[in-house]
C-alpha positions in Angstrom: 37.7 -117.1 30.8 40.7 -114.7 29.9 40.0 -114.7 26.5 36.2 -113.8 27.2 37.4 -110.8 29.3 39.5 -109.8 26.1 37.0 -110.2 23.9 34.4 -108.0 25.6 36.4 -104.6 25.3 36.8 -105.3 21.6 33.3 -105.6 21.1 32.6 -102.7 22.9 34.9 -100.7 21.1 33.5 -102.0 17.9 30.1 -100.7 19.1 31.4 -97.4 19.7 33.4 -97.0 16.2 29.9 -98.4 14.9 27.8 -95.6 16.5 30.4 -93.2 15.8 30.6 -93.7 12.0 26.6 -93.9 12.1 26.3 -90.3 13.7 28.7 -89.0 11.7 27.2 -90.4 8.0 23.9 -88.7 9.6 25.7 -85.4 10.2 27.0 -85.1 6.9 23.6 -85.9 5.5 21.7 -83.3 7.2 22.6 -79.7 6.4 24.0 -77.5 8.7 22.2 -74.1 10.2 24.5 -72.0 8.5 23.9 -73.8 5.0 20.3 -73.5 5.5 20.5 -70.0 5.9 22.7 -69.8 2.9 20.3 -71.8 1.0 17.3 -69.6 1.8 19.4 -66.1 1.3 19.9 -67.8 -2.0 16.6 -68.7 -2.8 15.5 -65.0 -1.8 18.1 -63.5 -3.9 16.5 -65.5 -7.1 13.3 -64.1 -6.1 14.4 -60.6 -5.9 16.4 -61.1 -9.2 13.2 -62.2 -11.1 11.4 -59.2 -9.3 14.0 -56.8 -10.4 13.8 -58.2 -14.3 10.3 -57.5 -14.0 10.3 -54.2 -12.6 13.1 -53.4 -15.4 10.4 -54.5 -18.3 7.7 -52.4 -16.7 10.1 -49.3 -16.4 11.1 -49.8 -20.3 7.4 -49.9 -21.0 6.3 -46.8 -18.8 9.5 -45.2 -20.6 8.1 -45.8 -24.4 4.7 -44.7 -22.6 6.3 -41.3 -21.5 7.7 -40.5 -25.0 4.6 -41.5 -26.6 2.9 -39.3 -24.3 5.5 -36.5 -24.7 5.1 -36.6 -28.6 1.5 -36.3 -28.4 1.9 -33.7 -26.2 4.1 -31.6 -28.7 1.7 -32.3 -31.3 -1.1 -30.9 -29.3 1.0 -27.7 -28.3 1.5 -27.2 -31.9 -1.8 -27.4 -32.8 -2.8 -25.3 -30.0 -0.2 -22.8 -31.3 -1.6 -22.7 -34.6 -5.4 -22.3 -33.8 -4.3 -19.3 -31.4 -2.5 -17.8 -34.4 -5.5 -18.4 -36.6 -7.4 -16.9 -34.3 -5.4 -13.9 -34.1 -5.6 -13.6 -38.2 -9.2 -14.3 -38.5 -10.9 -13.1 -35.3 -14.2 -14.3 -34.8 -16.9 -11.5 -35.4 -15.1 -9.6 -38.1 -17.8 -6.9 -39.1 -17.3 -3.9 -41.5 -19.5 -1.7 -43.8 -18.5 0.2 -46.7 -20.6 2.1 -49.9 -19.6 4.1 -53.0 -21.3 4.7 -56.3 -20.0 3.1 -59.3 -20.8 3.7 -63.0 -22.4 1.1 -65.1 -23.6 0.8 -69.0 -27.0 -0.5 -70.2 -28.4 -0.8 -73.7 -31.5 1.4 -74.1 -33.7 0.3 -76.8 -36.4 2.5 -78.5 -38.8 2.4 -81.0 -39.6 4.9 -83.7 -42.5 4.5 -86.8 -41.4 5.6 -90.2 -44.1 5.2 -92.6 -45.5 1.5 -92.3 -42.3 0.4 -90.6 -41.2 0.4 -86.7 -37.4 1.1 -86.5 -35.7 -0.3 -83.2 -33.2 2.2 -81.7 -30.3 0.5 -79.7 -27.8 2.8 -77.7 -25.8 2.6 -74.9 -26.1 4.9 -71.5 -24.3 5.3 -68.4 -25.9 5.0 -65.0 -24.8 5.3 -61.5 -25.3 2.5 -59.3 -25.3 2.1 -55.3 -23.0 -0.2 -54.4 -21.9 -1.4 -50.7 -20.4 -4.6 -48.9 -21.5 -5.6 -45.7 -19.0 -8.1 -44.0 -20.5 -9.8 -40.7 -19.5 -13.2 -38.7 -20.5 -16.1 -41.2 -19.4 -19.4 -43.0 -16.8 -17.5 -45.3 -19.7 -17.1 -48.1 -19.7 -14.4 -50.6 -23.5 -13.5 -51.3 -24.7 -10.9 -53.7 -28.2 -9.0 -53.6 -28.6 -7.0 -56.6 -31.8 -4.7 -57.9 -32.1 -5.2 -60.6 -31.0 -8.8 -61.1 -26.8 -9.2 -62.2 -25.4 -12.0 -64.3 -23.4 -14.7 -63.2 -20.4 -12.8 -64.1 -20.7 -10.4 -61.7 -21.3 -12.9 -59.4 -17.6 -14.3 -60.3 -16.4 -10.9 -60.1 -17.7 -10.2 -56.4 -15.7 -13.7 -55.6 -12.3 -12.5 -57.1 -12.7 -9.0 -55.1 -13.1 -10.8 -52.0 -10.3 -13.0 -52.4 -8.0 -10.0 -53.7 -9.1 -8.1 -50.7 -8.7 -10.7 -48.1 -5.0 -11.1 -49.4 -4.0 -7.2 -49.3 -5.3 -7.1 -45.9 -3.8 -10.2 -44.6 -7.1 -11.1 -43.1 -8.5 -14.4 -43.1 -12.4 -14.1 -43.7 -13.5 -17.9 -43.4 -15.3 -17.4 -40.5 -17.1 -14.2 -42.3 -19.8 -14.0 -44.9 -19.4 -10.8 -47.6 -22.7 -9.5 -48.6 -22.4 -7.3 -51.8 -25.8 -5.0 -52.4 -26.0 -3.5 -55.6 -28.9 -0.7 -56.5 -30.1 1.0 -59.5 -32.7 3.6 -60.7 -35.8 1.9 -61.8 -35.4 2.4 -65.2 -32.3 0.7 -65.2 -32.3 -2.6 -66.7 -30.5 -5.7 -65.4 -26.4 -5.4 -66.0 -23.5 -8.1 -65.9 -20.4 -8.2 -66.4 -16.9 -7.7 -64.3 -16.2 -4.1 -64.9 -17.2 -3.3 -61.0 -14.8 -5.9 -60.0 -12.2 -3.1 -59.0 -14.7 -1.4 -57.1 -15.9 -4.1 -55.3 -12.5 -4.9 -54.2 -12.1 -1.4 -52.8 -15.2 -1.6 -51.1 -14.1 -4.6 -49.4 -10.7 -3.6 -48.0 -12.7 -0.5 -46.6 -14.9 -2.8 -45.2 -12.1 -4.6 -43.5 -9.6 -1.7 -43.0 -10.9 1.1 -41.2 -8.0 3.3 -42.2 -9.0 3.0 -45.7 -11.6 5.9 -46.2 -13.7 6.3 -49.2 -13.9 9.9 -50.8 -17.7 10.2 -52.3 -16.3 12.3 -54.8 -14.3 9.4 -56.9 -15.5 6.7 -58.6 -13.9 4.1 -60.8 -14.1 1.2 -63.0 -12.1 -1.8 -64.2 -11.8 -5.6 -63.8 -9.7 -7.4 -61.1 -7.8 -10.4 -61.5 -6.6 -12.4 -58.6 -3.2 -10.9 -58.0 -5.1 -7.1 -58.0 -4.2 -6.2 -61.6 -6.9 -3.7 -63.1 -8.1 -4.6 -66.7 -10.0 -2.8 -69.2 -13.8 -2.6 -69.6 -16.2 -1.0 -72.1 -18.3 2.0 -72.2 -15.7 4.2 -70.9 -17.3 7.2 -72.1 -20.5 6.5 -71.2 -19.5 5.7 -67.4 -17.5 9.0 -67.3 -20.7 11.0 -68.5 -22.6 9.2 -65.8 -20.0 10.0 -63.2 -19.8 13.7 -64.2 -24.0 14.0 -63.9 -23.7 12.4 -60.8 -21.3 14.8 -59.1 -18.0 12.9 -59.1 -14.9 14.9 -59.8 -12.5 12.1 -60.5 -12.7 9.1 -62.3 -10.2 6.1 -62.2 -10.2 4.4 -65.4 -8.1 1.1 -66.5 -4.8 2.0 -68.0 -6.0 -0.8 -70.7 -8.5 1.9 -71.9 -6.3 4.8 -72.5 -7.1 4.8 -76.3 -10.8 5.6 -77.1 -12.6 5.2 -80.4 -14.7 8.0 -81.0 -17.0 8.7 -84.0 -17.9 11.8 -85.9 -20.3 12.1 -89.0 -18.9 13.6 -92.1 -21.4 14.8 -95.0 -20.3 13.8 -98.6 -22.0 15.0 -101.6 -22.3 13.1 -104.8 -23.9 15.0 -107.4 -27.2 16.5 -106.5 -27.0 13.7 -103.4 -25.6 14.2 -99.9 -24.5 11.3 -98.0 -23.4 11.3 -94.0 -21.1 8.9 -93.2 -20.1 8.0 -89.7 -15.9 7.9 -89.4 -14.0 6.6 -86.3 -11.2 8.0 -84.8 -8.9 6.7 -82.3 -7.9 9.3 -79.3 -6.4 9.4 -76.2 -9.3 8.7 -73.2 -7.8 11.4 -70.8 -7.6 14.3 -73.1 -10.9 13.8 -74.7 -13.1 13.0 -71.7 -11.6 15.7 -69.9 -12.2 18.2 -72.5 -15.7 16.9 -73.6 -17.0 15.7 -70.2 -15.1 18.0 -68.0 -14.2 15.2 -65.2 -10.7 14.6 -64.5 -9.5 11.1 -65.3 -6.6 9.1 -63.9 -5.1 5.7 -65.5 -4.4 2.8 -62.6 -3.0 -0.5 -63.1 -3.5 -2.5 -59.9 -5.4 -2.1 -56.9 -2.7 -0.2 -55.0 -2.7 2.4 -57.5 -6.4 3.1 -56.8 -5.7 2.9 -52.8 -3.4 5.6 -53.3 -6.2 8.1 -54.3 -8.8 6.9 -51.6 -5.8 7.9 -48.7 
């Protein structure tokens, strides 16, 4: 009986110990409230870090896009500046007009009957042509309208004249058409050659630049190259005669024509026979023409020399 009473408290204590151990085991297995909060916050931190990495990636991509856009914008600004500069150099709608008379030489063919034969005589004569240039908005073309018709070499001279005038005036003519018009007396046949190049250059410069005023009492002859140099031509004496007949007082001649070949007829007697021979003689063109044609002559080397006489 006594033993039973002693064993009961021990059993009770054992039960309490088991219950307590079970409680503590369960308590250790289940996270506390604070640990749950920590875990939840850590999960949020992980999510935020991932989002932050995503934002960094987007920002880098946006920065690259901004750099690309900035580069394109700078390129567009440069292009606009170039277009504005070109627009100032070559304003749309350049217009101008200039006209002057220039000498030309053509061959005149005559026929004479001598007994049963017909003899053909070919001589060179000078004539004044009316040259004009009109500049108007267009497509950068150089056009030639002539009466009588001119040859291909004349067209080439017109292109060179336009090129030189564009360079000398520093005006771009890519948006303008240059139209040369040439007319001659009805009896003048078609002529060709580059000898009107200097005159066409002068006309084009005057049409572009109103400050270059042409003097009707002056005319000129000579080729022109791309650098504006004036080259020699043929028929300078006949051209001087035509200029004088047209009322001109000054004739500008290429320095390359300063030597003039003239001819004189000399009679020689051989027994009872008289023979007429033609002899050539080289003289200074300025002296000879001023004395015999009575028109003032000045030599020129470049288009700048010509412009000095026109101002």
